[in-house]
C-alpha angles and dihedrals in degrees: 000000000000091000090059095080109123095013121128133205123234115265116268125202113238133179131217093222118194096225092049091050091051092048091047092048089052092046092054090040094239106128096169110162092238088067102040112017112080093199091052088052093051090050093049123097088254092052089222140071117269130223118240114263094253095047093104089076084079094059128103109242097183130238131296113219110246096014110109113176115186119242091234136040101038118130119214102225106177141331131190129185133210120193131201088187136345122281110251124216110249098027127120123222139176119240133193139161138220130201106233102179148333127212135171125215134180111251127197091270107013146002112277130202121218116203116194114205130181119207125196137191123191142172119257086260090061096252110143117245100175145346131198137193118216133187117203117192118213117200122211095268093051093046091052092048091051093049090059093057120097116253 
């Protein structure tokens, strides 16, 4: 895992699907008409419904060779989003991620790992739509499990 710093995944095509946006808006309890009402979307300045700002957490960002994160035991530490423009319902975009850094710190009960990941979404033309910064916290058990995996 420690050799993954600076590596990027391949770009993966994703869709901002209307039904998924409606379900996501309901799940986060934000039923703003711009997300769920097609007529409100048509009347908006974008002439389409928008996805909620945190919707990109549902996207596939691909796989980074050599980085094997377990399915269980990860702690979502923090995530921030920056938008160049809103995500429109119905559009396709290409997403990828990059490992920015990894540090370890002594916690009150165990050593913790902090994985800093950057996520990106862009138009087919390559123009950036959004970026996000994410911190994933790895507890001692997860760190030990990852160290036993082959590189």
